[in-house]
Structures are given as C-alpha cells and as structure tokens.
N, CA, C and O atoms as CSV, one atom per row, in Angstrom:
chain,resi,resn,atom,element,x,y,z
A,1,MET,N,N,28.862,2.643,-71.286
A,1,MET,CA,C,28.767,3.537,-71.145
A,1,MET,C,C,27.952,4.548,-71.582
A,1,MET,O,O,27.709,5.647,-71.084
A,2,THR,N,N,27.442,3.850,-72.903
A,2,THR,CA,C,26.734,4.752,-73.664
A,2,THR,C,C,25.733,4.904,-73.441
A,2,THR,O,O,25.063,5.702,-74.097
A,3,GLU,N,N,24.972,3.841,-71.913
A,3,GLU,CA,C,23.601,3.548,-71.224
A,3,GLU,C,C,23.776,5.360,-70.709
A,3,GLU,O,O,23.090,6.305,-71.099
A,4,ALA,N,N,25.228,5.377,-69.473
A,4,ALA,CA,C,25.540,6.515,-69.045
A,4,ALA,C,C,25.175,7.667,-69.709
A,4,ALA,O,O,24.253,8.409,-69.373
A,5,THR,N,N,26.095,7.845,-70.896
A,5,THR,CA,C,26.429,9.078,-71.625
A,5,THR,C,C,24.880,9.066,-72.052
A,5,THR,O,O,24.617,10.223,-71.724
A,6,ALA,N,N,23.236,8.368,-72.743
A,6,ALA,CA,C,22.526,8.527,-72.528
A,6,ALA,C,C,21.697,9.465,-71.512
A,6,ALA,O,O,20.862,10.238,-71.983
A,7,LEU,N,N,21.886,9.414,-70.328
A,7,LEU,CA,C,21.067,8.931,-69.275
A,7,LEU,C,C,21.327,10.226,-69.022
A,7,LEU,O,O,20.509,10.959,-68.467
A,8,LYS,N,N,22.638,10.655,-69.461
A,8,LYS,CA,C,23.045,11.907,-68.799
A,8,LYS,C,C,23.203,13.426,-70.066
A,8,LYS,O,O,23.756,14.521,-70.164
A,9,ASN,N,N,22.416,12.636,-70.710
A,9,ASN,CA,C,22.030,13.666,-71.780
A,9,ASN,C,C,19.626,13.869,-71.936
A,9,ASN,O,O,18.836,14.754,-72.265
A,10,GLN,N,N,19.542,12.359,-71.425
A,10,GLN,CA,C,18.198,12.289,-70.674
A,10,GLN,C,C,17.862,13.450,-69.076
A,10,GLN,O,O,17.118,14.413,-68.885
A,11,ALA,N,N,18.495,12.970,-68.529
A,11,ALA,CA,C,19.046,13.877,-67.429
A,11,ALA,C,C,18.998,15.617,-67.830
A,11,ALA,O,O,17.881,16.080,-67.595
A,12,SER,N,N,19.808,16.454,-68.282
A,12,SER,CA,C,20.838,17.810,-69.195
A,12,SER,C,C,19.162,17.980,-69.693
A,12,SER,O,O,18.486,18.562,-68.845
A,13,ALA,N,N,18.657,17.695,-70.531
A,13,ALA,CA,C,17.769,18.674,-71.408
A,13,ALA,C,C,16.169,18.090,-69.847
A,13,ALA,O,O,15.758,18.922,-69.038
A,14,ALA,N,N,15.925,17.395,-69.861
A,14,ALA,CA,C,14.804,17.567,-67.948
A,14,ALA,C,C,15.706,18.875,-67.046
A,14,ALA,O,O,15.020,19.846,-67.368
A,15,PHE,N,N,16.282,19.164,-66.571
A,15,PHE,CA,C,16.777,20.286,-66.184
A,15,PHE,C,C,17.076,21.682,-67.109
A,15,PHE,O,O,17.214,22.871,-66.817
A,16,ASP,N,N,17.096,21.139,-67.999
A,16,ASP,CA,C,16.696,22.855,-68.532
A,16,ASP,C,C,15.501,23.107,-69.280
A,16,ASP,O,O,15.426,23.993,-70.132
A,17,GLN,N,N,14.307,22.118,-68.881
A,17,GLN,CA,C,13.105,22.222,-68.914
A,17,GLN,C,C,12.420,22.356,-67.106
A,17,GLN,O,O,11.326,21.892,-66.786
A,18,GLY,N,N,12.935,22.752,-66.579
A,18,GLY,CA,C,13.011,22.284,-65.676
A,18,GLY,C,C,12.577,21.586,-64.749
A,18,GLY,O,O,12.355,21.898,-63.579
A,19,ASP,N,N,12.430,20.436,-65.379
A,19,ASP,CA,C,11.650,19.122,-64.313
A,19,ASP,C,C,12.598,18.454,-63.481
A,19,ASP,O,O,13.205,17.392,-63.619
A,20,TYR,N,N,12.587,19.110,-62.804
A,20,TYR,CA,C,13.856,18.691,-61.911
A,20,TYR,C,C,14.231,17.562,-61.234
A,20,TYR,O,O,15.301,16.999,-61.000
A,21,THR,N,N,12.792,17.328,-60.917
A,21,THR,CA,C,13.176,15.557,-60.301
A,21,THR,C,C,13.437,14.025,-61.067
A,21,THR,O,O,13.822,12.920,-60.684
A,22,THR,N,N,12.989,14.638,-62.398
A,22,THR,CA,C,12.940,13.276,-63.628
A,22,THR,C,C,14.075,13.825,-63.396
A,22,THR,O,O,14.688,13.019,-62.695
A,23,ALA,N,N,14.933,15.048,-63.642
A,23,ALA,CA,C,16.562,15.222,-63.946
A,23,ALA,C,C,17.684,14.430,-63.154
A,23,ALA,O,O,18.630,13.742,-63.537
A,24,PHE,N,N,17.232,14.779,-61.949
A,24,PHE,CA,C,17.352,14.043,-60.869
A,24,PHE,C,C,16.896,12.313,-60.932
A,24,PHE,O,O,17.688,11.388,-61.106
A,25,ARG,N,N,16.256,12.263,-60.849
A,25,ARG,CA,C,16.352,10.981,-61.054
A,25,ARG,C,C,17.253,9.982,-62.132
A,25,ARG,O,O,17.638,8.854,-61.822
A,26,LEU,N,N,17.535,10.710,-63.613
A,26,LEU,CA,C,17.852,10.185,-64.027
A,26,LEU,C,C,19.345,10.197,-63.283
A,26,LEU,O,O,20.010,9.310,-62.748
A,27,ALA,N,N,19.547,11.560,-63.491
A,27,ALA,CA,C,21.549,11.391,-62.612
A,27,ALA,C,C,21.682,10.513,-61.258
A,27,ALA,O,O,22.562,10.717,-60.421
A,28,LEU,N,N,21.022,9.845,-61.191
A,28,LEU,CA,C,21.174,8.663,-60.687
A,28,LEU,C,C,20.869,8.043,-60.747
A,28,LEU,O,O,21.108,7.268,-59.820
A,29,ARG,N,N,19.883,7.496,-61.962
A,29,ARG,CA,C,20.052,6.397,-62.615
A,29,ARG,C,C,21.665,6.350,-63.396
A,29,ARG,O,O,22.560,5.511,-63.292
A,30,GLY,N,N,21.644,6.694,-63.613
A,30,GLY,CA,C,23.463,7.033,-63.876
A,30,GLY,C,C,24.754,7.127,-63.362
A,30,GLY,O,O,25.753,7.508,-63.972
A,31,ARG,N,N,24.656,6.663,-61.906
A,31,ARG,CA,C,25.609,6.574,-61.722
A,31,ARG,C,C,25.397,5.559,-61.010
A,31,ARG,O,O,26.389,5.169,-60.394
A,32,ARG,N,N,24.126,4.777,-60.814
A,32,ARG,CA,C,24.168,3.418,-60.777
A,32,ARG,C,C,24.597,2.592,-61.896
A,32,ARG,O,O,24.976,1.423,-61.822
A,33,THR,N,N,24.461,3.621,-63.385
A,33,THR,CA,C,24.823,2.610,-64.226
A,33,THR,C,C,26.302,1.970,-64.545
A,33,THR,O,O,26.701,0.911,-65.030
A,34,LEU,N,N,27.091,3.521,-63.862
A,34,LEU,CA,C,28.371,4.034,-64.008
A,34,LEU,C,C,28.760,2.615,-62.751
A,34,LEU,O,O,29.939,2.950,-62.630
A,35,GLY,N,N,28.649,1.452,-61.862
A,35,GLY,CA,C,28.444,1.796,-60.371
A,35,GLY,C,C,28.721,2.270,-59.498
A,35,GLY,O,O,28.879,1.750,-58.394
A,36,GLY,N,N,28.905,3.925,-59.948
A,36,GLY,CA,C,28.788,4.344,-58.008
A,36,GLY,C,C,27.241,3.665,-57.765
A,36,GLY,O,O,26.371,2.967,-58.286
A,37,THR,N,N,27.825,4.884,-55.854
A,37,THR,CA,C,27.087,4.326,-54.249
A,37,THR,C,C,27.013,6.431,-54.545
A,37,THR,O,O,27.577,7.392,-55.068
A,38,LEU,N,N,25.890,5.994,-53.747
A,38,LEU,CA,C,25.524,7.500,-53.326
A,38,LEU,C,C,25.868,7.368,-51.704
A,38,LEU,O,O,25.514,6.541,-50.863
A,39,GLU,N,N,26.559,8.330,-51.648
A,39,GLU,CA,C,27.052,8.486,-49.468
A,39,GLU,C,C,25.773,9.320,-49.343
A,39,GLU,O,O,25.128,10.044,-50.102
A,40,THR,N,N,25.706,9.039,-48.454
A,40,THR,CA,C,24.112,8.955,-47.143
A,40,THR,C,C,25.737,10.043,-46.152
A,40,THR,O,O,26.931,9.742,-46.140
A,41,LEU,N,N,24.848,11.568,-45.315
A,41,LEU,CA,C,25.494,12.018,-43.940
A,41,LEU,C,C,24.400,11.502,-43.191
A,41,LEU,O,O,23.315,11.813,-43.683
A,42,PRO,N,N,24.319,10.591,-41.824
A,42,PRO,CA,C,24.040,11.104,-40.853
A,42,PRO,C,C,23.253,12.206,-40.257
A,42,PRO,O,O,24.049,13.123,-40.056
A,43,PRO,N,N,22.325,12.472,-39.963
A,43,PRO,CA,C,21.057,13.458,-39.821
A,43,PRO,C,C,21.995,13.840,-38.621
A,43,PRO,O,O,22.925,13.338,-37.990
A,44,PRO,N,N,20.955,15.467,-38.652
A,44,PRO,CA,C,21.947,16.569,-38.094
A,44,PRO,C,C,21.961,16.047,-36.454
A,44,PRO,O,O,21.426,14.951,-36.288
A,45,GLY,N,N,22.651,16.876,-34.928
A,45,GLY,CA,C,22.944,15.612,-33.629
A,45,GLY,C,C,22.770,14.281,-33.547
A,45,GLY,O,O,23.082,13.786,-32.464
A,46,SER,N,N,22.439,13.696,-34.222
A,46,SER,CA,C,23.085,12.210,-34.520
A,46,SER,C,C,24.691,12.349,-33.678
A,46,SER,O,O,25.415,13.262,-33.279
A,47,ALA,N,N,24.705,10.992,-33.704
A,47,ALA,CA,C,25.966,10.986,-32.451
A,47,ALA,C,C,26.739,10.789,-33.117
A,47,ALA,O,O,27.898,11.024,-32.775
A,48,THR,N,N,26.483,10.339,-34.198
A,48,THR,CA,C,27.874,9.801,-35.033
A,48,THR,C,C,27.710,11.377,-36.450
A,48,THR,O,O,28.468,11.167,-37.397
A,49,ALA,N,N,27.205,12.195,-36.537
A,49,ALA,CA,C,27.108,13.379,-37.059
A,49,ALA,C,C,28.566,14.010,-37.409
A,49,ALA,O,O,29.307,13.029,-37.467
A,50,GLY,N,N,29.122,14.858,-37.598
A,50,GLY,CA,C,30.666,15.271,-37.477
A,50,GLY,C,C,31.956,14.785,-37.937
A,50,GLY,O,O,32.965,15.345,-38.366
A,51,THR,N,N,31.524,13.215,-37.658
A,51,THR,CA,C,32.310,12.528,-37.301
A,51,THR,C,C,33.047,11.143,-38.939
A,51,THR,O,O,32.307,10.478,-39.664
A,52,SER,N,N,34.219,11.164,-38.979
A,52,SER,CA,C,34.064,10.434,-40.142
A,52,SER,C,C,35.248,9.399,-39.269
A,52,SER,O,O,36.031,9.588,-38.338
A,53,ARG,N,N,34.745,7.814,-40.457
A,53,ARG,CA,C,36.034,6.941,-39.953
A,53,ARG,C,C,36.622,6.737,-41.400
A,53,ARG,O,O,36.119,6.720,-42.523
A,54,ARG,N,N,38.289,6.543,-40.752
A,54,ARG,CA,C,39.179,6.063,-42.126
A,54,ARG,C,C,40.114,5.005,-42.323
A,54,ARG,O,O,40.804,4.891,-41.310
A,55,THR,N,N,40.332,4.424,-42.950
A,55,THR,CA,C,41.025,3.443,-43.207
A,55,THR,C,C,42.933,3.761,-42.398
A,55,THR,O,O,43.574,4.761,-42.075
A,56,ALA,N,N,43.243,1.854,-42.380
A,56,ALA,CA,C,44.473,1.896,-42.178
A,56,ALA,C,C,45.844,3.165,-43.395
A,56,ALA,O,O,46.885,3.468,-42.813
A,57,ASN,N,N,45.720,3.537,-44.394
A,57,ASN,CA,C,45.546,3.908,-45.846
A,57,ASN,C,C,45.688,5.729,-45.783
A,57,ASN,O,O,46.453,6.511,-46.346
A,58,GLY,N,N,44.545,5.914,-44.808
A,58,GLY,CA,C,43.441,7.352,-44.740
A,58,GLY,C,C,43.242,7.665,-45.639
A,58,GLY,O,O,43.645,8.772,-45.997
A,59,GLY,N,N,42.468,6.798,-46.530
A,59,GLY,CA,C,41.228,7.264,-46.476
A,59,GLY,C,C,39.523,6.578,-46.203
A,59,GLY,O,O,39.313,5.719,-45.346
A,60,ALA,N,N,38.669,7.025,-46.907
A,60,ALA,CA,C,37.895,7.837,-46.119
A,60,ALA,C,C,37.315,5.278,-46.138
A,60,ALA,O,O,37.556,4.277,-46.813
A,61,ALA,N,N,36.472,5.727,-44.784
A,61,ALA,CA,C,35.897,3.521,-45.030
A,61,ALA,C,C,35.008,2.744,-45.860
A,61,ALA,O,O,35.043,1.642,-45.314
A,62,THR,N,N,34.235,2.655,-46.846
A,62,THR,CA,C,33.354,1.909,-47.117
A,62,THR,C,C,32.772,0.544,-46.334
A,62,THR,O,O,33.028,-0.505,-45.742
A,63,SER,N,N,31.809,1.437,-46.826
A,63,SER,CA,C,30.308,0.295,-46.246
A,63,SER,C,C,29.418,0.286,-47.017
A,63,SER,O,O,29.467,1.141,-47.901
A,64,ASP,N,N,28.697,-0.307,-47.008
A,64,ASP,CA,C,27.248,-1.118,-47.872
A,64,ASP,C,C,26.552,0.062,-47.339
A,64,ASP,O,O,26.399,0.092,-46.118
A,65,PRO,N,N,25.981,1.312,-48.238
A,65,PRO,CA,C,25.368,1.291,-47.933
A,65,PRO,C,C,24.078,1.207,-47.647
A,65,PRO,O,O,23.755,2.176,-46.960
A,66,THR,N,N,23.056,0.382,-47.890
A,66,THR,CA,C,22.253,0.163,-48.101
A,66,THR,C,C,21.979,-0.797,-46.745
A,66,THR,O,O,21.056,-1.036,-45.966
A,67,GLN,N,N,23.602,-1.256,-47.004
A,67,GLN,CA,C,22.778,-1.549,-45.114
A,67,GLN,C,C,22.747,-0.806,-43.980
A,67,GLN,O,O,21.884,-1.046,-43.134
A,68,ALA,N,N,23.819,0.356,-43.766
A,68,ALA,CA,C,23.581,1.550,-42.838
A,68,ALA,C,C,21.968,2.206,-43.696
A,68,ALA,O,O,21.297,2.357,-42.675
A,69,ALA,N,N,21.386,2.479,-44.416
A,69,ALA,CA,C,20.465,3.468,-44.000
A,69,ALA,C,C,19.299,2.011,-43.408
A,69,ALA,O,O,18.361,2.158,-42.625
A,70,GLU,N,N,19.602,1.087,-43.865
A,70,GLU,CA,C,18.949,-0.520,-43.995
A,70,GLU,C,C,18.441,-0.656,-42.306
A,70,GLU,O,O,17.427,-1.047,-41.727
A,71,ALA,N,N,19.882,-0.047,-41.880
A,71,ALA,CA,C,19.936,-0.134,-40.571
A,71,ALA,C,C,19.090,2.027,-39.508
A,71,ALA,O,O,18.148,2.241,-38.744
A,72,ALA,N,N,19.609,2.477,-39.822
A,72,ALA,CA,C,18.496,3.857,-39.870
A,72,ALA,C,C,17.255,3.851,-40.222
A,72,ALA,O,O,16.597,4.576,-39.477
A,73,ALA,N,N,16.570,3.292,-41.127
A,73,ALA,CA,C,15.784,3.720,-41.807
A,73,ALA,C,C,14.258,2.976,-40.807
A,73,ALA,O,O,13.145,3.463,-40.607
A,74,GLY,N,N,14.787,1.816,-40.422
A,74,GLY,CA,C,13.266,1.150,-39.580
A,74,GLY,C,C,12.483,0.486,-40.211
A,74,GLY,O,O,11.743,0.167,-39.280
A,75,GLY,N,N,12.124,0.091,-40.943
A,75,GLY,CA,C,11.979,-0.383,-42.011
A,75,GLY,C,C,11.307,-0.520,-43.224
A,75,GLY,O,O,10.912,-1.401,-43.988
A,76,GLU,N,N,11.337,1.201,-43.055
A,76,GLU,CA,C,10.129,1.863,-43.963
A,76,GLU,C,C,10.807,1.889,-45.886
A,76,GLU,O,O,12.022,1.928,-46.078
A,77,ARG,N,N,9.928,1.864,-46.935
A,77,ARG,CA,C,11.253,1.634,-47.758
A,77,ARG,C,C,10.606,2.241,-48.712
A,77,ARG,O,O,9.735,2.826,-48.067
A,78,CYS,N,N,10.413,2.538,-49.957
A,78,CYS,CA,C,10.487,3.254,-51.030
A,78,CYS,C,C,9.404,1.476,-51.862
A,78,CYS,O,O,9.659,0.277,-51.978
A,79,PRO,N,N,7.886,2.674,-52.314
A,79,PRO,CA,C,6.830,2.060,-52.586
A,79,PRO,C,C,7.356,1.562,-54.114
A,79,PRO,O,O,6.714,0.637,-54.611
A,80,ASP,N,N,8.493,2.122,-54.893
A,80,ASP,CA,C,8.350,2.555,-56.341
A,80,ASP,C,C,9.667,1.672,-56.491
A,80,ASP,O,O,9.906,1.193,-57.599
A,81,CYS,N,N,10.954,1.322,-54.908
A,81,CYS,CA,C,11.971,0.748,-55.656
A,81,CYS,C,C,12.761,-0.088,-54.214
A,81,CYS,O,O,13.915,-0.514,-54.166
A,82,GLY,N,N,11.673,-0.135,-53.097
A,82,GLY,CA,C,11.946,-1.029,-51.936
A,82,GLY,C,C,13.310,-0.006,-51.308
A,82,GLY,O,O,13.555,-0.604,-50.260
A,83,TYR,N,N,14.029,0.849,-51.353
A,83,TYR,CA,C,14.826,1.651,-50.669
A,83,TYR,C,C,14.772,1.809,-49.424
A,83,TYR,O,O,13.913,2.621,-49.082
A,84,PRO,N,N,15.345,1.356,-48.624
A,84,PRO,CA,C,15.535,2.265,-47.189
A,84,PRO,C,C,14.568,2.934,-47.347
A,84,PRO,O,O,13.718,2.552,-48.152
A,85,SER,N,N,14.337,4.551,-46.383
A,85,SER,CA,C,13.983,5.795,-46.750
A,85,SER,C,C,13.743,6.317,-44.743
A,85,SER,O,O,12.963,5.955,-43.862
A,86,LEU,N,N,14.717,7.148,-44.804
A,86,LEU,CA,C,15.130,8.271,-44.112
A,86,LEU,C,C,13.774,9.171,-43.645
A,86,LEU,O,O,13.533,10.113,-44.400
A,87,SER,N,N,12.858,9.000,-42.496
A,87,SER,CA,C,12.180,9.720,-42.600
A,87,SER,C,C,11.721,11.441,-43.280
A,87,SER,O,O,10.708,11.966,-43.741
A,88,GLY,N,N,13.089,11.831,-43.008
A,88,GLY,CA,C,12.766,13.274,-43.372
A,88,GLY,C,C,13.854,12.895,-44.318
A,88,GLY,O,O,14.884,13.360,-43.830
A,89,ASP,N,N,14.116,12.314,-45.370
A,89,ASP,CA,C,13.704,12.520,-46.803
A,89,ASP,C,C,12.986,12.883,-47.944
A,89,ASP,O,O,11.895,12.412,-48.265
A,90,ALA,N,N,13.568,13.659,-48.498
A,90,ALA,CA,C,12.238,14.367,-49.644
A,90,ALA,C,C,12.407,13.527,-50.229
A,90,ALA,O,O,11.305,13.055,-50.506
A,91,PHE,N,N,13.718,12.563,-50.950
A,91,PHE,CA,C,13.910,11.610,-52.095
A,91,PHE,C,C,14.359,10.432,-52.119
A,91,PHE,O,O,15.383,10.111,-51.517
A,92,CYS,N,N,13.764,9.756,-52.709
A,92,CYS,CA,C,14.210,8.448,-52.742
A,92,CYS,C,C,15.075,7.480,-52.627
A,92,CYS,O,O,14.410,6.525,-53.028
A,93,ARG,N,N,16.341,6.978,-52.290
A,93,ARG,CA,C,18.393,8.014,-52.369
A,93,ARG,C,C,18.308,5.925,-52.806
A,93,ARG,O,O,19.304,5.302,-52.437
A,94,GLY,N,N,17.305,5.187,-53.437
A,94,GLY,CA,C,17.187,5.036,-54.331
A,94,GLY,C,C,16.956,5.067,-56.029
A,94,GLY,O,O,17.775,4.730,-56.883
A,95,CYS,N,N,15.641,5.558,-56.220
A,95,CYS,CA,C,15.138,5.973,-57.314
A,95,CYS,C,C,14.890,7.274,-57.968
A,95,CYS,O,O,14.889,7.609,-59.153
A,96,GLY,N,N,14.655,7.991,-56.727
A,96,GLY,CA,C,14.636,9.152,-57.107
A,96,GLY,C,C,13.282,10.016,-56.320
A,96,GLY,O,O,12.915,11.191,-56.352
A,97,ARG,N,N,12.783,8.793,-55.629
A,97,ARG,CA,C,11.318,9.594,-56.565
A,97,ARG,C,C,10.860,10.830,-55.259
A,97,ARG,O,O,10.905,10.678,-54.038
A,98,PRO,N,N,10.612,11.525,-55.717
A,98,PRO,CA,C,10.524,12.305,-53.867
A,98,PRO,C,C,9.292,11.340,-52.966
A,98,PRO,O,O,8.629,10.357,-53.295
A,99,ARG,N,N,9.365,12.144,-51.708
A,99,ARG,CA,C,8.618,11.281,-51.272
A,99,ARG,C,C,7.651,12.217,-50.259
A,99,ARG,O,O,8.244,13.223,-49.868
A,100,VAL,N,N,5.884,12.034,-49.619
A,100,VAL,CA,C,5.295,12.870,-49.780
A,100,VAL,C,C,5.206,13.617,-47.572
A,100,VAL,O,O,4.483,13.424,-46.594
A,101,PRO,N,N,5.891,14.071,-47.762
A,101,PRO,CA,C,5.896,13.796,-46.148
A,101,PRO,C,C,4.378,14.074,-45.623
A,101,PRO,O,O,3.538,14.677,-46.291
A,102,LEU,N,N,4.095,13.378,-43.935
A,102,LEU,CA,C,2.494,12.542,-43.661
A,102,LEU,C,C,2.195,13.155,-42.965
A,102,LEU,O,O,1.234,12.777,-42.294
A,103,THR,N,N,2.913,14.729,-42.608
A,103,THR,CA,C,2.208,15.674,-42.087
A,103,THR,C,C,1.875,16.548,-42.063
A,103,THR,O,O,2.541,16.819,-41.064
A,104,CYS,N,N,1.092,17.924,-42.360
A,104,CYS,CA,C,1.547,19.333,-42.404
A,104,CYS,C,C,2.823,19.889,-42.374
A,104,CYS,O,O,3.089,19.887,-41.172
A,105,PRO,N,N,3.509,20.233,-42.803
A,105,PRO,CA,C,5.357,21.338,-42.593
A,105,PRO,C,C,4.063,22.469,-41.155
A,105,PRO,O,O,4.333,22.476,-39.954
A,106,THR,N,N,3.264,22.963,-41.538
A,106,THR,CA,C,3.294,24.022,-40.943
A,106,THR,C,C,1.952,24.355,-39.258
A,106,THR,O,O,1.681,25.297,-38.514
A,107,CYS,N,N,1.541,22.972,-39.425
A,107,CYS,CA,C,0.926,22.558,-37.805
A,107,CYS,C,C,0.767,21.400,-37.154
A,107,CYS,O,O,0.041,21.217,-36.176
A,108,GLY,N,N,1.855,20.150,-38.026
A,108,GLY,CA,C,1.791,19.054,-37.871
A,108,GLY,C,C,0.936,17.625,-37.864
A,108,GLY,O,O,1.254,16.455,-37.649
A,109,ALA,N,N,-0.362,18.332,-38.221
A,109,ALA,CA,C,-1.576,16.999,-38.866
A,109,ALA,C,C,-0.808,15.791,-39.470
A,109,ALA,O,O,0.420,15.811,-39.396
A,110,SER,N,N,-1.307,14.953,-39.942
A,110,SER,CA,C,-1.244,14.335,-40.150
A,110,SER,C,C,-2.101,13.982,-41.274
A,110,SER,O,O,-3.252,13.627,-41.018
A,111,ARG,N,N,-1.630,14.038,-42.709
A,111,ARG,CA,C,-2.568,13.854,-43.711
A,111,ARG,C,C,-2.041,12.798,-45.333
A,111,ARG,O,O,-0.958,12.236,-45.494
A,112,GLY,N,N,-2.687,12.815,-45.865
A,112,GLY,CA,C,-3.032,11.553,-46.657
A,112,GLY,C,C,-2.101,12.099,-48.360
A,112,GLY,O,O,-2.059,13.290,-48.671
A,113,ALA,N,N,-1.477,11.033,-49.216
A,113,ALA,CA,C,-0.605,11.541,-50.230
A,113,ALA,C,C,-1.026,12.538,-51.079
A,113,ALA,O,O,-0.537,13.602,-51.457
A,114,GLU,N,N,-2.074,11.928,-51.294
A,114,GLU,CA,C,-3.051,12.879,-52.676
A,114,GLU,C,C,-3.344,13.934,-52.236
A,114,GLU,O,O,-3.438,14.664,-53.222
A,115,GLU,N,N,-3.702,14.899,-50.739
A,115,GLU,CA,C,-4.450,15.868,-50.596
A,115,GLU,C,C,-3.732,17.045,-51.051
A,115,GLU,O,O,-2.535,16.795,-50.912
A,116,PRO,N,N,-3.826,17.722,-51.329
A,116,PRO,CA,C,-3.247,19.018,-52.053
A,116,PRO,C,C,-3.168,20.589,-50.484
A,116,PRO,O,O,-2.254,21.337,-50.139
A,117,PHE,N,N,-4.900,20.388,-49.894
A,117,PHE,CA,C,-4.683,21.212,-48.528
A,117,PHE,C,C,-4.646,21.247,-47.129
A,117,PHE,O,O,-5.178,22.355,-47.067
A,118,CYS,N,N,-4.424,20.902,-45.728
A,118,CYS,CA,C,-4.435,20.872,-44.763
A,118,CYS,C,C,-5.891,21.082,-44.895
A,118,CYS,O,O,-6.651,21.851,-45.483
A,119,GLY,N,N,-5.970,19.805,-43.890
A,119,GLY,CA,C,-8.036,20.042,-43.325
A,119,GLY,C,C,-7.568,20.148,-41.640
A,119,GLY,O,O,-7.953,19.285,-40.851
A,120,ARG,N,N,-6.840,21.113,-41.268
A,120,ARG,CA,C,-6.645,20.966,-40.396
A,120,ARG,C,C,-6.152,22.698,-39.997
A,120,ARG,O,O,-6.591,23.396,-39.083
A,121,CYS,N,N,-5.420,22.943,-40.723
A,121,CYS,CA,C,-5.494,24.703,-41.106
A,121,CYS,C,C,-5.250,24.876,-42.439
A,121,CYS,O,O,-4.683,25.958,-42.291
A,122,GLY,N,N,-5.211,24.697,-43.632
A,122,GLY,CA,C,-5.324,25.140,-44.722
A,122,GLY,C,C,-4.038,25.424,-45.815
A,122,GLY,O,O,-3.983,25.614,-47.030
A,123,THR,N,N,-2.959,25.341,-44.625
A,123,THR,CA,C,-1.572,25.160,-46.031
A,123,THR,C,C,-2.127,24.217,-47.599
A,123,THR,O,O,-2.969,23.332,-47.749
A,124,ARG,N,N,-1.266,24.867,-48.495
A,124,ARG,CA,C,-1.041,24.161,-49.177
A,124,ARG,C,C,-0.064,23.307,-49.623
A,124,ARG,O,O,0.991,23.814,-50.004
A,125,PHE,N,N,-0.158,22.461,-49.646
A,125,PHE,CA,C,0.878,20.836,-49.860
A,125,PHE,C,C,1.836,20.910,-51.308
A,125,PHE,O,O,1.122,20.529,-52.236
A,126,PRO,N,N,2.848,21.178,-51.663
A,126,PRO,CA,C,4.109,21.440,-52.269
A,126,PRO,C,C,3.428,20.461,-53.461
A,126,PRO,O,O,4.063,20.198,-54.482
C-alpha cells in the first residue's frame, strides 16, 4: 500500500508540473500495484459498442482484459511493455507510454516515429 501511495504522490506532483504523460503512467502503475485492472471500451461503430454483459447476479461480467486486447489488437504490441495495442490508442494500456501515429493526421501520409513534420503537407506533429 505504501508503494501505491508513493506512486500517487509522484503522479500528483507530475500533474501539477504539467507533465501529464508521466502522471498518467504513474497512476496506471499505482492502479496495477493495488491489483486493479484497466477497463476498455470497444471502438465506436463496432458490433459490441453500447452493449454490456451482465452476470447472473446483475454485476458486470469480468474477463481477462489482456485476452480481450490481444484479440482486438491483432498482434500489435507496445515496444516498452509488450501489452497488446489497438491501432487508435494514443497511449499504451499497459504502461501509459504515448504511441506515435504512423500516419499524418492531416493528409494520411506515412511518417517515421522521430519525424517532427509531415513530408507531404508540412503539418507539425505533436
């Protein structure tokens, strides 16, 4: 419990300094330290969007989130922690690492992970 408290304090300090990525990573790590899981939602427009499963006693059905992410990800994994990733994720669901889009958000041209500008339209990448 003290490790989770320390992570919470570090996340709060990072958030107060405006380092939201680090704050998010620390918060996720703290949640995993306490045995928590990360809930995921299906992508908009999927057949299961807007539906939920319930157990016999009325509670939400539990399943292994890693298996669900594995099935949806189709083999794409985070380079840091190896957790399955969906193509639309901005952050890794396992460690909180920001994911770099592989295409320009303006024109759709492919891009390298370290490129600051789009080679086709000149858009500056965040």
